[in-house]
C-alpha positions as CSV (number, residue, x, y, z in Angstrom):
1,M,85.8,98.2,92.3
2,G,88.4,95.9,93.7
3,L,90.0,95.6,90.2
4,V,90.1,99.4,89.8
5,N,91.8,99.9,93.3
6,A,94.2,97.0,92.5
7,A,95.2,98.9,89.2
8,I,95.4,102.2,91.1
9,I,97.7,100.5,93.6
10,L,99.9,99.1,90.9
11,V,100.3,102.3,89.0
12,V,100.9,104.2,92.1
13,Y,103.6,101.6,93.1
14,G,105.1,101.3,89.9
15,L,105.4,105.3,89.8
16,L,107.1,105.2,93.3
17,G,109.3,102.5,92.3
18,L,110.4,104.2,89.2
19,I,111.2,107.4,91.1
20,G,113.2,105.1,93.5
21,L,115.3,103.7,90.7
22,W,115.9,107.0,89.5
23,T,117.3,108.2,93.0
24,A,119.2,104.9,93.4
25,G,121.1,105.5,90.2
26,K,121.9,109.2,91.2
27,L,123.2,107.8,94.6
28,G,125.1,104.9,93.2
29,L,122.9,102.4,95.1
30,P,122.3,98.9,93.6
31,G,118.6,99.6,92.8
32,I,116.6,96.4,92.5
33,V,119.6,93.9,93.2
34,R,123.4,94.1,93.5
35,E,124.1,91.9,90.4
36,A,127.6,90.9,91.3
37,A,126.5,89.8,94.8
38,G,124.8,86.5,94.0
39,W,122.0,84.4,95.9
40,K,123.6,84.8,99.3
41,A,123.1,88.6,99.2
42,W,119.6,88.1,97.6
43,I,118.3,85.2,99.6
44,L,120.5,83.9,102.4
45,R,121.5,87.0,104.1
46,P,118.0,88.4,104.0
47,L,116.5,85.1,105.3
48,L,119.0,85.0,108.2
49,L,118.6,88.9,109.2
50,G,115.0,88.7,108.7
51,V,114.5,85.6,111.0
52,G,117.0,87.4,113.4
53,T,115.0,90.7,113.5
54,G,111.7,88.7,113.7
55,I,113.1,86.9,116.9
56,I,114.1,90.4,118.3
57,L,110.6,91.8,117.6
58,C,108.8,88.8,119.4
59,L,111.4,89.3,122.4
60,G,110.6,93.0,122.5
61,D,106.9,92.3,122.5
62,W,107.3,89.6,125.3
63,I,109.2,92.1,127.3
64,F,106.6,94.8,127.0
65,I,103.9,92.3,128.0
66,H,105.7,91.0,130.9
67,A,106.5,94.3,132.3
68,G,102.9,95.2,132.1
69,W,103.4,98.0,129.6
70,S,101.5,96.4,126.8
71,Q,98.9,93.7,126.2
72,G,100.7,92.7,123.1
73,F,100.1,93.7,119.6
74,P,97.1,92.5,117.4
75,H,98.1,90.4,114.3
76,P,96.3,89.3,111.4
77,S,94.6,86.1,111.8
78,F,96.2,82.9,110.0
79,P,96.3,82.6,107.0
80,F,95.7,86.2,106.3
81,S,98.9,86.8,108.2
82,L,100.8,85.0,105.3
83,I,99.3,87.2,102.7
84,A,99.9,90.4,104.8
85,S,103.7,89.6,105.2
86,A,104.0,89.0,101.6
87,T,102.1,92.1,100.2
88,A,103.6,94.3,103.1
89,G,107.4,93.0,102.2
90,I,106.9,94.1,98.7
91,G,104.8,97.1,98.9
92,E,106.0,98.8,102.0
93,E,109.7,98.4,100.8
94,I,108.8,100.1,97.4
95,M,107.1,102.9,99.4
96,F,109.4,103.4,102.2
97,R,112.9,102.3,101.1
98,S,112.9,102.9,97.4
99,F,110.9,106.0,97.4
100,V,110.8,107.6,100.7
101,M,114.3,106.6,101.8
102,G,115.7,107.2,98.2
103,L,114.1,110.6,97.8
104,W,115.1,112.0,101.2
105,A,118.8,110.8,100.6
106,F,118.8,112.4,97.3
107,L,117.6,115.7,98.8
108,L,119.8,115.6,101.7
109,N,122.8,114.6,99.6
110,A,122.4,117.6,97.4
111,L,121.7,119.8,100.4
112,L,125.1,118.7,102.2
113,K,127.3,118.8,99.3
114,R,130.6,117.7,101.0
115,S,132.8,114.8,101.0
116,Q,131.3,111.6,102.4
117,A,127.9,113.2,102.3
118,T,126.1,110.5,100.5
119,R,126.8,107.9,103.2
120,L,125.5,110.4,106.0
121,A,122.4,111.3,103.7
122,L,121.7,107.8,103.3
123,W,121.6,107.0,107.1
124,L,119.6,110.1,107.7
125,A,117.3,109.1,105.2
126,N,117.1,105.6,106.6
127,V,115.9,107.0,110.1
128,I,113.4,109.4,108.3
129,A,112.0,106.5,106.5
130,A,112.0,104.2,109.5
131,L,109.9,107.0,111.3
132,A,107.6,107.3,108.6
133,F,107.1,103.5,108.3
134,S,106.5,103.3,111.9
135,A,103.9,106.0,111.9
136,S,102.1,104.4,108.8
137,H,101.3,101.2,111.0
138,L,99.3,103.3,113.4
139,P,96.0,103.0,111.3
140,A,96.3,99.1,111.0
141,M,97.0,98.8,114.6
142,M,94.0,100.9,115.5
143,L,91.6,98.9,113.3
144,L,92.9,95.6,114.6
145,S,92.5,96.7,118.2
146,G,89.1,98.3,117.6
147,L,90.2,101.8,118.5
148,T,88.8,104.9,116.9
149,T,91.3,107.7,117.9
150,L,94.9,108.2,118.4
151,A,94.2,109.2,122.0
152,Q,93.0,105.9,122.9
153,I,96.6,104.4,122.2
154,S,98.8,104.2,125.5
155,V,102.2,105.9,125.5
156,T,103.9,102.5,126.1
157,T,101.9,101.0,123.1
158,L,103.2,103.8,121.0
159,V,106.8,103.5,122.1
160,E,106.4,99.8,121.5
161,L,105.2,100.2,118.0
162,F,107.7,102.9,117.0
163,L,110.7,100.9,118.6
164,L,109.8,97.6,116.8
165,N,109.0,99.0,113.5
166,I,112.1,101.2,113.6
167,I,114.4,98.2,114.2
168,I,113.0,96.2,111.1
169,S,113.0,99.4,108.9
170,L,116.6,100.3,109.9
171,I,117.8,96.7,109.0
172,A,115.6,96.6,105.7
173,G,117.3,100.1,104.9
174,E,120.8,98.7,105.5
175,R,120.0,95.8,103.1
176,Y,118.7,98.2,100.6
177,M,121.7,100.5,100.7
178,R,124.1,97.3,100.5
179,D,122.3,94.8,98.2
180,G,119.3,96.4,96.7
181,L,115.6,96.3,97.0
182,V,115.1,92.5,96.8
183,A,117.3,92.0,99.6
184,A,115.3,94.6,101.7
185,I,112.1,92.9,100.8
186,G,113.4,89.6,101.7
187,A,114.5,90.7,105.1
188,H,111.2,92.3,105.6
189,F,109.3,89.4,104.6
190,W,111.1,86.8,106.8
191,A,110.8,89.2,109.9
192,D,107.1,89.4,109.2
193,I,106.8,85.7,109.0
194,I,108.3,85.3,112.7
195,W,106.5,88.3,113.8
196,H,102.9,88.1,112.3
197,V,102.5,84.4,111.6
198,I,104.6,82.2,113.9
199,W,104.5,84.4,117.1
200,P,100.7,84.7,117.4
201,L,100.3,80.9,116.9
202,V,103.0,80.1,119.5
203,F,102.3,82.8,122.3
């Protein structure tokens, strides 16, 4: 059953990735990588942005906790947090950057049909993908917190969840537009390492 589920996931992500590559080509985006950019765009910048973003997420969580608005977010236990960071970085970027953002940007670009529309369409799509990305974390947060209904989530917890996830999503989206999917995955992965792996171990 596990192998069947894994195969289904690979097929689904593969199809979404292909659609994302098609929309990237139509929008003039780098796709998987911006080939002329080199290792700094694929490795160094995503690393620095990811670590910086992870620190911002930790500071945001600390502020919410010390203001009494939240008890802190639940995280996967170590070493599963490492696996979660790697798989989320790849899977979520294929889903939300390559597919959701790419598809919305393509549709909005076609709808706007005016000069400079592509850049506007891309940023509107980045915001839409960020909201979808944030909402997709609700089930995992509920599961890790032992909650059974959305009504059990406090308003401040919802605000924190959306705020922190929108930050990482918009940064990954900017990397996707500029340097491609690999750069977005890198930024997401390193942010998750700080947020899901290091932060729970030290706080």
